[in-house]
Backbone bond lengths (Angstrom), bond angles and torsions (degrees), N, CA, C in turn:
res aa  C-N    CA-C-N  psi(-1)  N-CA   C-N-CA  omega(-1)  CA-C   N-CA-C  phi
1 X - - - 1.463 - - 1.522 110.92 -
2 X 1.348 117.35 -43.61 1.463 119.75 -177.83 1.513 111.21 -65.65
3 X 1.351 116.48 -42.37 1.461 119.33 177.83 1.518 110.93 -64.40
4 X 1.327 117.83 -36.80 1.459 121.03 178.23 1.526 110.64 -65.75
5 X 1.326 117.11 -40.83 1.458 120.29 178.09 1.519 110.31 -62.55
6 X 1.328 117.64 -42.88 1.462 121.08 179.65 1.522 110.97 -64.78
7 X 1.330 116.94 -37.42 1.465 120.38 177.60 1.522 111.36 -66.29
8 X 1.342 117.44 -42.65 1.457 121.13 179.15 1.526 111.74 -63.76
9 X 1.323 117.00 -33.01 1.459 119.91 179.15 1.525 111.69 -64.73
10 X 1.342 116.67 -27.24 1.466 120.31 -179.89 1.531 112.72 -93.18
11 X 1.321 118.38 -14.04 1.464 120.20 -172.41 1.523 114.17 -121.50
12 X 1.334 118.92 5.32 1.454 119.69 -176.96 1.526 110.96 -74.13
13 X 1.325 115.68 167.75 1.462 121.15 -174.42 1.531 112.91 -71.20
14 X 1.334 117.90 -22.82 1.462 121.67 178.87 1.527 112.06 -93.56
15 X 1.305 116.75 17.57 1.460 121.33 -175.45 1.523 112.31 -60.73
16 X 1.326 118.20 -34.66 1.458 121.21 -174.47 1.526 114.00 -86.75
17 X 1.311 117.35 -1.74 1.456 118.70 173.76 1.527 109.37 -73.22
18 X 1.331 117.98 146.28 1.473 119.67 -179.86 1.528 111.15 -58.02
19 X 1.325 117.92 132.37 1.472 119.47 -178.19 1.520 113.05 -63.72
20 X 1.363 117.53 -29.81 1.458 118.27 178.80 1.525 111.60 -66.94
21 X 1.336 117.48 -30.89 1.463 120.46 175.83 1.528 110.60 -65.64
22 X 1.322 116.28 -45.88 1.459 120.22 -179.40 1.523 111.11 -68.51
23 X 1.327 117.14 -34.58 1.459 120.12 178.59 1.530 110.71 -66.98
24 X 1.330 117.44 -45.33 1.467 121.09 177.85 1.519 110.59 -63.85
25 X 1.330 117.00 -41.50 1.461 120.93 179.55 1.522 110.80 -63.10
26 X 1.333 117.87 -43.69 1.462 121.14 -178.30 1.525 111.43 -65.22
27 X 1.330 117.36 -42.99 1.461 119.44 -178.65 1.528 111.63 -74.01
28 X 1.330 117.48 -29.70 1.464 119.49 175.78 1.530 110.65 -67.37
29 X 1.314 116.39 -47.22 1.468 119.26 177.83 1.527 111.46 -65.29
30 X 1.333 117.11 -32.87 1.462 119.51 176.71 1.522 110.84 -64.13
31 X 1.333 116.62 -43.04 1.469 120.14 178.05 1.527 110.91 -63.27
32 X 1.333 116.89 -39.94 1.471 119.65 177.56 1.519 110.47 -64.30
33 X 1.329 117.24 -40.04 1.465 121.01 -179.45 1.521 111.97 -63.90
34 X 1.313 117.50 -35.19 1.457 120.60 -177.43 1.526 112.99 -78.20
35 X 1.332 117.50 -18.26 1.462 120.13 -171.72 1.526 113.94 -113.78
36 X 1.325 119.02 5.09 1.462 120.30 -173.47 1.528 111.09 -115.14
37 X 1.341 114.88 -178.49 1.453 122.86 -177.91 1.535 110.86 -85.12
38 X 1.348 117.59 164.07 1.468 120.55 -178.55 1.517 114.49 -55.10
39 X 1.353 118.88 -38.24 1.462 119.82 179.94 1.527 110.76 -61.13
40 X 1.322 116.83 -45.52 1.463 120.68 178.88 1.520 110.07 -66.02
41 X 1.312 117.50 -35.98 1.461 120.63 179.60 1.531 111.41 -66.74
42 X 1.328 117.34 -38.51 1.460 120.04 176.65 1.525 110.58 -64.81
43 X 1.329 116.59 -44.20 1.465 120.07 176.61 1.525 111.29 -62.09
44 X 1.331 117.08 -37.34 1.456 120.85 177.65 1.522 110.89 -63.50
45 X 1.339 117.38 -44.09 1.460 120.49 179.28 1.532 110.95 -62.32
46 X 1.340 117.29 -42.05 1.464 120.37 177.99 1.525 111.31 -65.57
47 X 1.324 116.61 -41.16 1.466 120.66 -179.24 1.526 111.34 -65.65
48 X 1.321 117.56 -43.48 1.460 120.09 178.15 1.524 111.51 -67.95
49 X 1.334 116.69 -30.04 1.455 119.04 173.77 1.520 111.71 -65.05
50 X 1.337 117.11 -37.29 1.466 120.58 176.28 1.530 110.45 -64.25
51 X 1.327 116.86 -44.40 1.461 120.32 178.18 1.533 111.06 -60.17
52 X 1.320 116.66 -41.19 1.461 120.36 -173.69 1.527 111.81 -78.05
53 X 1.326 116.89 -46.46 1.471 120.15 -172.90 1.522 112.05 -85.58
54 X 1.339 117.34 -42.45 1.467 120.75 -174.27 1.524 111.67 -89.49
55 X 1.327 117.05 -50.01 1.463 119.56 -177.23 1.527 111.66 -74.46
56 X 1.338 117.18 -48.08 1.464 120.50 -178.59 1.524 112.86 -82.96
57 X 1.333 117.75 -11.62 1.461 123.19 -179.42 1.533 112.51 59.55
58 X 1.324 115.48 39.28 1.459 120.61 171.51 1.532 107.66 -77.87
59 X 1.339 119.19 133.02 1.469 119.84 179.95 1.522 111.68 -54.71
60 X 1.325 115.20 132.39 1.470 119.77 -178.01 1.523 111.63 -61.63
61 X 1.341 117.45 -33.27 1.462 119.84 179.98 1.525 111.29 -63.14
62 X 1.325 116.88 -40.32 1.465 120.63 179.00 1.526 110.24 -67.13
63 X 1.330 116.33 -45.16 1.467 120.27 -176.96 1.521 111.43 -64.62
64 X 1.330 117.85 -45.80 1.460 120.08 -178.44 1.528 111.59 -71.65
65 X 1.333 117.12 -28.01 1.464 118.97 174.62 1.531 110.32 -65.69
66 X 1.326 116.67 -39.16 1.461 119.82 176.56 1.529 111.22 -66.44
67 X 1.339 116.25 -40.77 1.465 118.80 178.02 1.529 112.04 -64.40
68 X 1.325 116.37 -31.80 1.456 119.33 -179.91 1.519 111.71 -63.83
69 X 1.347 117.66 -32.02 1.460 119.62 176.42 1.525 110.59 -58.98
70 X 1.329 115.52 -44.46 1.465 119.74 179.59 1.525 111.38 -67.17
71 X 1.330 116.52 -42.76 1.466 120.19 -178.26 1.525 110.74 -63.87
72 X 1.335 117.11 -45.12 1.464 120.42 179.99 1.521 110.64 -63.87
73 X 1.341 116.80 -42.21 1.465 119.57 178.44 1.526 111.02 -60.94
74 X 1.330 116.88 -43.03 1.469 120.02 179.18 1.518 111.59 -66.44
75 X 1.326 117.79 -41.77 1.457 120.71 -178.13 1.520 112.63 -65.62
76 X 1.331 117.07 -25.45 1.461 119.72 177.83 1.525 112.93 -84.96
77 X 1.331 117.07 -15.84 1.466 119.63 -177.18 1.531 113.31 -109.54
78 X 1.339 117.58 -26.49 1.462 119.92 -176.02 1.527 114.48 -70.91
79 X 1.339 121.20 -28.81 1.477 118.40 177.74 1.521 114.17 -56.95
80 X 1.333 117.31 -24.05 1.466 118.70 177.36 1.519 111.67 -65.05
81 X 1.339 117.92 -25.72 1.459 121.43 176.56 1.528 112.24 -84.32
82 X 1.325 116.74 -28.99 1.457 120.77 -173.98 1.521 113.42 -85.68
83 X 1.320 117.57 -33.42 1.466 121.79 -174.45 1.523 109.35 -100.23
84 X 1.300 115.89 125.68 1.468 122.60 178.16 1.523 109.33 -125.93
85 X 1.319 114.54 163.63 1.452 120.23 177.67 1.521 111.01 -142.97
86 X 1.306 117.04 139.72 1.470 122.09 178.82 1.525 108.65 -139.15
87 X 1.326 115.80 168.07 1.457 120.88 173.96 1.527 109.64 -69.80
88 X 1.297 115.64 148.53 1.458 120.71 -175.68 1.529 111.71 -61.90
89 X 1.334 117.98 -25.47 1.465 120.88 179.70 1.527 112.03 -70.55
90 X 1.345 117.62 -23.86 1.467 121.61 -178.78 1.523 112.79 -94.58
91 X 1.337 117.37 14.19 1.458 121.10 -176.63 1.527 113.80 -58.99
92 X 1.328 120.74 -40.31 1.487 118.79 -179.41 1.527 113.85 -59.69
93 X 1.326 118.53 -24.76 1.462 120.31 -177.16 1.523 113.07 -73.25
94 X 1.330 118.15 -21.26 1.471 120.37 -174.24 1.519 112.25 -117.63
95 X 1.315 118.57 11.67 1.462 119.51 -177.85 1.521 112.28 -63.06
96 X 1.333 117.12 -36.74 1.465 119.62 179.28 1.523 112.37 -72.77
97 X 1.328 117.62 -23.40 1.463 121.49 -178.07 1.521 112.46 -94.63
98 X 1.321 117.24 -5.96 1.462 120.78 -174.69 1.523 110.76 -94.16
99 X 1.329 115.57 124.73 1.461 120.71 172.70 1.530 111.01 -84.81
100 X 1.315 115.53 -46.85 1.463 121.30 -178.70 1.522 107.04 -154.81
101 X 1.311 116.36 139.77 1.450 119.11 -178.22 1.513 113.15 -149.31
102 X 1.325 115.11 164.70 1.453 123.32 178.59 1.521 109.01 -133.10
103 X 1.317 115.87 144.04 1.458 121.51 176.68 1.519 108.75 -97.08
104 X 1.325 115.29 121.03 1.463 121.85 178.98 1.523 108.30 -122.72
105 X 1.311 116.38 98.67 1.455 120.53 -178.28 1.513 110.83 66.39
106 X 1.344 115.29 -121.04 1.459 120.72 -179.99 1.529 112.22 -96.78
107 X 1.331 116.85 14.04 1.458 120.28 -177.67 1.530 110.24 -124.75
108 X 1.327 113.33 153.11 1.465 121.26 177.87 1.533 107.67 -119.31
109 X 1.327 116.75 115.92 1.461 123.28 -179.76 1.521 107.76 -102.66
110 X 1.340 116.19 126.18 1.467 119.06 -173.74 1.527 110.90 -144.02
111 X 1.345 114.19 160.21 1.462 121.73 174.83 1.519 107.93 -92.16
112 X 1.316 116.02 120.04 1.461 121.47 -174.14 1.525 111.03 -82.87
113 X 1.329 115.89 135.12 1.469 121.51 176.57 1.527 110.61 -66.95
114 X 1.326 117.06 -49.49 1.465 119.87 179.69 1.519 111.28 -66.40
115 X 1.328 117.68 -37.04 1.462 120.17 177.02 1.511 112.66 -65.52
116 X 1.345 117.10 -36.41 1.461 120.44 177.79 1.521 111.28 -66.23
117 X 1.338 116.65 -39.93 1.466 119.81 177.21 1.529 110.41 -63.90
118 X 1.326 116.72 -41.12 1.462 120.61 178.36 1.530 110.71 -65.08
119 X 1.322 117.46 -41.50 1.460 120.92 179.24 1.532 111.28 -65.36
120 X 1.335 117.21 -39.12 1.463 120.77 177.42 1.527 110.78 -63.87
121 X 1.326 117.34 -40.50 1.459 120.53 178.10 1.527 111.87 -64.98
122 X 1.321 117.28 -39.07 1.466 120.32 178.47 1.527 110.82 -67.15
123 X 1.349 116.71 -40.34 1.456 120.23 179.77 1.523 111.72 -63.64
124 X 1.328 117.68 -47.08 1.470 120.04 -179.48 1.528 111.25 -66.42
125 X 1.329 116.97 -38.05 1.470 119.40 178.55 1.533 110.25 -66.27
126 X 1.323 117.25 -39.31 1.461 120.18 179.30 1.531 111.01 -65.44
127 X 1.340 116.97 -43.85 1.464 119.77 -179.82 1.526 111.34 -64.52
128 X 1.335 117.14 -42.79 1.461 119.91 -179.93 1.522 110.95 -65.15
129 X 1.332 117.15 -44.50 1.460 120.63 -178.10 1.526 111.57 -66.36
130 X 1.328 116.06 -42.71 1.466 119.49 -179.28 1.523 110.93 -67.33
131 X 1.335 118.05 -36.09 1.463 120.23 178.73 1.530 111.05 -63.50
132 X 1.336 117.11 -35.48 1.478 120.30 176.38 1.524 110.47 -66.57
133 X 1.324 117.31 -43.20 1.462 120.45 -179.60 1.529 111.56 -70.19
134 X 1.337 117.11 -34.83 1.464 119.64 176.39 1.523 111.27 -65.28
135 X 1.328 116.72 -36.87 1.462 119.53 176.40 1.528 110.09 -59.66
136 X 1.320 116.76 -45.28 1.467 120.14 179.37 1.522 111.22 -66.40
137 X 1.313 117.12 -41.81 1.457 121.14 -176.61 1.525 112.34 -68.74
138 X 1.337 117.29 -34.40 1.456 120.96 -175.17 1.518 113.83 -91.03
139 X 1.329 118.18 -10.70 1.463 120.02 -176.76 1.520 113.98 -117.51
140 X 1.324 118.52 -12.99 1.468 121.54 -179.30 1.520 108.95 -125.69
141 X 1.333 119.22 120.52 1.469 120.46 174.53 1.521 111.20 -58.88
142 X 1.311 115.56 147.73 1.455 120.06 -174.39 1.525 112.07 -63.04
143 X 1.331 117.73 -35.20 1.459 119.72 179.05 1.522 111.64 -64.71
144 X 1.339 117.28 -34.16 1.457 119.97 177.76 1.524 111.57 -72.07
145 X 1.326 116.34 -32.37 1.467 119.06 174.38 1.524 110.03 -62.18
146 X 1.328 116.28 -43.56 1.461 119.81 179.28 1.519 111.34 -65.68
147 X 1.340 117.52 -40.49 1.455 119.84 178.52 1.533 110.62 -63.29
148 X 1.313 116.38 -39.38 1.466 120.09 178.42 1.526 111.39 -66.08
149 X 1.336 116.44 -40.37 1.464 119.65 177.66 1.527 111.09 -63.45
150 X 1.316 116.73 -38.94 1.465 119.41 176.80 1.527 110.44 -65.73
151 X 1.323 116.24 -39.58 1.463 120.10 178.92 1.528 110.77 -63.94
152 X 1.328 116.85 -32.34 1.464 121.09 179.49 1.520 112.89 -82.40
153 X 1.330 117.68 -2.76 1.455 120.91 174.82 1.508 116.38 102.57
154 X 1.345 118.46 12.46 1.450 119.69 177.85 1.524 109.58 -69.77
155 X 1.352 118.14 147.59 1.469 120.18 -179.65 1.527 111.65 -60.80
156 X 1.326 115.89 142.32 1.462 121.26 -179.81 1.526 110.87 -63.09
157 X 1.331 116.27 -37.14 1.463 119.86 179.47 1.523 111.41 -59.52
158 X 1.333 117.60 -40.75 1.461 121.48 179.94 1.527 111.21 -65.89
159 X 1.328 117.24 -44.79 1.465 119.64 -179.54 1.535 111.62 -67.41
160 X 1.339 117.43 -34.21 1.463 119.96 176.87 1.522 111.18 -66.99
161 X 1.333 116.69 -39.18 1.463 119.59 176.70 1.524 111.32 -64.55
162 X 1.327 116.97 -39.86 1.467 120.12 176.88 1.523 111.11 -63.19
163 X 1.324 117.34 -40.49 1.461 120.65 178.95 1.522 111.03 -64.75
164 X 1.335 117.22 -41.99 1.467 120.06 178.30 1.528 111.08 -65.01
165 X 1.328 117.90 -41.40 1.458 120.63 177.42 1.521 110.96 -61.70
166 X 1.334 116.05 -42.79 1.459 120.48 179.55 1.531 110.45 -62.77
167 X 1.325 116.58 -42.26 1.457 121.30 -179.88 1.520 111.08 -64.53
168 X 1.321 117.60 -43.20 1.456 119.77 -175.54 1.527 112.55 -77.49
169 X 1.319 117.98 -18.93 1.466 118.89 170.33 1.521 109.92 -63.06
170 X 1.339 116.98 -42.50 1.459 120.78 177.85 1.524 110.73 -66.12
171 X 1.324 117.31 -41.03 1.463 120.37 178.53 1.524 110.71 -61.83
172 X 1.323 116.44 -43.83 1.465 120.61 179.96 1.523 111.34 -63.95
173 X 1.327 117.82 -45.17 1.463 120.86 -178.96 1.527 111.79 -66.93
174 X 1.322 117.02 -41.92 1.465 119.59 178.96 1.521 111.35 -64.48
175 X 1.326 117.33 -40.72 1.464 120.58 178.74 1.520 111.05 -65.05
176 X 1.343 116.53 -44.00 1.461 119.79 178.68 1.525 111.80 -63.44
177 X 1.337 117.41 -38.60 1.465 120.63 178.47 1.526 111.45 -65.48
178 X 1.326 116.94 -42.50 1.468 120.27 179.21 1.528 111.19 -63.32
179 X 1.329 117.01 -44.31 1.465 120.11 179.89 1.522 111.38 -66.04
180 X 1.342 117.37 -42.18 1.471 120.30 179.75 1.519 110.99 -64.50
181 X 1.330 117.91 -41.07 1.466 121.00 178.72 1.521 111.01 -63.24
182 X 1.330 117.45 -42.14 1.463 120.71 179.15 1.530 110.94 -64.47
183 X 1.328 117.08 -42.18 1.462 119.29 179.04 1.519 111.89 -68.84
184 X 1.325 116.84 -41.03 1.457 120.44 -178.22 1.523 111.62 -66.21
185 X 1.335 117.04 -35.04 1.472 120.28 178.92 1.525 111.82 -67.79
186 X 1.322 116.98 -21.84 1.473 121.35 177.26 1.523 112.63 -98.08
187 X 1.327 117.34 12.22 1.457 120.85 177.64 1.516 113.58 73.90
188 X 1.305 116.90 31.09 1.461 119.27 -176.67 1.505 114.82 -73.83
189 X 1.334 118.47 -11.71 1.464 121.27 -177.02 1.538 111.50 -122.93
190 X 1.327 116.06 30.72 1.476 119.02 -179.01 1.521 111.72 -72.21
191 X 1.307 117.59 -38.58 1.459 121.72 -179.87 1.530 109.24 -122.54
192 X 1.325 115.40 168.01 1.463 119.89 -179.19 1.525 111.20 -64.65
193 X 1.331 116.56 -41.87 1.471 119.76 -178.53 1.528 110.89 -65.63
194 X 1.330 116.57 -47.39 1.461 119.16 179.42 1.532 110.97 -66.98
195 X 1.327 116.64 -32.64 1.458 119.65 178.06 1.518 112.20 -65.76
196 X 1.344 117.04 -41.47 1.459 120.08 177.84 1.520 111.16 -66.55
197 X 1.335 116.88 -39.37 1.462 120.08 177.93 1.528 110.93 -65.84
198 X 1.336 116.89 -41.44 1.461 120.37 178.89 1.521 111.18 -66.34
199 X 1.338 116.43 -37.23 1.456 119.51 178.95 1.523 111.22 -65.15
200 X 1.333 117.08 -39.88 1.463 120.49 177.40 1.522 111.08 -63.83
201 X 1.338 116.63 -42.11 1.468 119.88 176.98 1.524 111.16 -64.57
202 X 1.329 116.56 -38.53 1.467 120.11 179.87 1.523 110.88 -63.15
203 X 1.339 117.20 -42.41 1.462 119.94 -179.37 1.527 110.49 -64.67
204 X 1.340 116.68 -41.44 1.455 119.44 178.62 1.517 112.77 -65.96
205 X 1.329 116.60 -44.21 1.453 120.44 178.35 1.517 112.35 -69.05
206 X 1.332 116.37 -29.34 1.465 119.82 -178.91 1.518 111.03 -63.75
207 X 1.322 117.42 -42.63 1.459 120.52 177.96 1.531 110.63 -63.23
208 X 1.317 116.26 -45.01 1.463 119.91 -178.50 1.520 111.63 -64.66
209 X 1.336 117.33 -45.77 1.465 120.73 -179.47 1.528 111.45 -66.50
210 X 1.329 116.66 -37.63 1.464 119.69 179.58 1.526 111.16 -65.02
211 X 1.335 117.17 -40.81 1.462 120.09 176.98 1.524 111.05 -64.42
212 X 1.332 116.88 -36.57 1.463 119.55 176.78 1.522 111.10 -65.15
213 X 1.341 116.89 -43.00 1.466 119.80 177.46 1.525 110.90 -63.68
214 X 1.334 116.07 -37.34 1.467 119.18 178.36 1.530 110.83 -64.06
215 X 1.327 116.58 -41.16 1.466 119.96 177.93 1.519 110.95 -63.07
216 X 1.326 117.02 -42.02 1.466 120.12 178.27 1.524 111.16 -64.85
217 X 1.322 116.70 -39.05 1.461 120.90 178.56 1.536 110.71 -64.27
218 X 1.331 116.96 -41.66 1.470 120.86 179.39 1.526 111.05 -65.51
219 X 1.336 117.53 -41.92 1.459 120.27 178.17 1.524 110.60 -64.52
220 X 1.335 117.09 -37.08 1.456 120.15 177.34 1.519 112.45 -63.20
221 X 1.341 116.34 -40.24 1.466 119.81 177.44 1.533 111.40 -64.99
222 X 1.325 116.83 -42.96 1.461 120.03 179.97 1.525 111.80 -64.95
223 X 1.326 116.38 -38.50 1.465 119.11 -179.81 1.524 112.28 -68.70
224 X 1.330 117.63 -22.59 1.471 121.52 178.12 1.532 112.49 -93.96
225 X 1.316 116.86 6.50 1.453 120.25 175.83 1.511 114.58 77.66
226 X 1.328 118.16 32.93 1.461 120.29 178.69 1.522 110.23 -64.81
227 X 1.352 116.14 132.99 1.453 120.71 -176.08 1.526 111.76 -120.47
228 X 1.340 116.86 -63.06 1.462 118.08 -168.93 1.518 113.92 -127.30
229 X 1.322 119.69 -40.39 1.458 120.79 -174.46 1.517 110.34 -149.59
230 X 1.341 114.81 157.23 1.455 121.19 177.26 1.532 108.96 -83.62
231 X 1.312 114.26 136.52 1.465 119.81 176.91 1.528 107.79 -122.89
232 X 1.320 115.19 121.04 1.471 121.88 -178.00 1.517 108.44 -113.44
233 X 1.324 116.33 124.07 1.463 120.21 -179.48 1.516 110.16 -87.56
234 X 1.331 115.87 138.68 1.454 120.80 170.85 1.528 107.30 -155.61
235 X 1.332 117.70 143.88 1.469 120.77 -177.95 1.512 111.10 -75.13
236 X 1.334 116.22 142.38 1.462 121.64 177.57 1.528 108.93 -91.45
237 X 1.317 115.45 69.68 1.454 121.01 -179.47 1.524 109.38 -110.22
238 X 1.297 115.47 67.39 1.451 120.77 -177.09 1.521 109.97 -110.31
239 X 1.323 114.35 147.23 1.459 120.51 -179.07 1.530 108.37 -131.05
240 X 1.338 117.80 100.94 1.475 119.46 176.15 1.527 110.45 -63.25
241 X 1.320 116.14 141.00 1.459 121.51 178.88 1.521 108.94 -119.62
242 X 1.330 114.94 124.79 1.462 120.73 -175.30 1.527 111.55 -61.53
243 X 1.325 116.66 -32.58 1.466 119.43 -177.27 1.533 111.20 -61.40
244 X 1.342 117.09 -45.75 1.458 120.22 -179.31 1.527 111.06 -69.56
245 X 1.334 117.21 -36.49 1.466 120.28 179.55 1.527 110.25 -64.27
246 X 1.346 116.35 -45.69 1.470 120.28 -179.21 1.522 110.60 -65.12
247 X 1.325 117.01 -43.32 1.460 119.79 -179.39 1.522 111.42 -64.50
248 X 1.334 117.27 -39.76 1.463 120.47 179.55 1.529 110.81 -64.01
249 X 1.329 116.74 -45.49 1.472 120.35 -179.31 1.524 110.68 -65.43
250 X 1.325 116.76 -47.19 1.475 120.13 -178.76 1.523 111.13 -63.97
251 X 1.335 117.16 -39.68 1.457 119.96 179.52 1.516 112.32 -65.01
252 X 1.324 117.23 -45.36 1.471 120.28 179.08 1.519 110.83 -63.81
253 X 1.333 117.30 -43.89 1.465 120.39 179.21 1.528 110.09 -63.64
254 X 1.334 117.03 -40.89 1.459 119.75 179.70 1.519 112.83 -63.22
255 X 1.333 117.36 -40.62 1.461 119.90 178.39 1.524 111.92 -67.47
256 X 1.331 116.50 -38.82 1.468 119.58 177.46 1.526 110.66 -64.47
257 X 1.337 116.83 -42.70 1.465 120.81 178.69 1.526 110.59 -63.33
258 X 1.341 116.75 -40.78 1.461 120.03 178.18 1.517 111.34 -62.39
259 X 1.314 117.45 -39.55 1.459 120.26 179.02 1.530 110.79 -67.07
260 X 1.348 117.90 -41.47 1.461 120.78 176.83 1.527 110.77 -63.17
261 X 1.335 116.01 -38.26 1.467 119.99 178.90 1.519 111.36 -64.12
262 X 1.321 116.88 -40.56 1.468 120.55 177.45 1.533 110.80 -65.08
263 X 1.349 116.31 -41.54 1.463 119.46 177.17 1.524 111.53 -61.53
264 X 1.351 115.99 -42.35 1.460 119.80 179.31 1.521 111.32 -64.17
265 X 1.348 116.17 -38.30 1.455 119.43 178.58 1.509 112.10 -66.52
266 X 1.337 117.08 -38.83 1.454 120.47 178.54 1.508 110.99 -66.46
267 X 1.340 116.24 -44.55 1.457 119.28 -179.73 1.533 111.28 -65.49
268 X 1.325 117.25 -33.92 1.463 120.03 178.66 1.522 111.55 -66.40
269 X 1.343 116.07 -41.31 1.465 119.05 179.10 1.506 111.81 -66.71
270 X 1.362 114.14 -36.55 1.459 117.15 -179.89 1.527 110.63 -68.05
């Protein structure tokens, strides 16, 4: 999956747009997603999906598979906000907040109205924010993101650390895949007991193999005369397109206006 994402970042249809434009657009939409209402956040997620799947021509299966990670993570954590429990003697205090409940012994377990609204807001904000970051991740190669950050004045030490982290994520995933394939080919996961034993061996070997790869990577840098910072070459063959710039500006302004309109409507009713 990680290698596929990196390949799509170099081959998508928006590849020739300036990376600083896409970086500013992604962070602007991210800020809007964090500060607006659920309706605007849902529209933001749909709009960023159009940019990613239709404009950039990222396969829909890849994009929705990535979104499913966020949805599953939220669905496993949000019930803690929705489900509450109190002593049966305090039941009159939560009757207005209870959608549905069950009495279990001396306790009353119920689905909270305010908790459900809070969980819905967190889910929509997470989907909108992740869709903005997925757009950046799937349309801009990581090295170009670092070059843009350096151009904007970010410290070289910070960008070098980000590059090393990005590199070692690939090393870790490749090592884990190789070890899992070797164990699986020998029937290491046929039963639950053998699977747990194989998983423990994989974790132990993963640390050892990763340290070996790190040592090889460090020796490679020293042999090439590495001194102070990483320098990544890439051609500046970018072509800004007025259509995408106008659509991005109009879309962001429209979402902000919609959020202000909703706020005005709420304040008027109050």
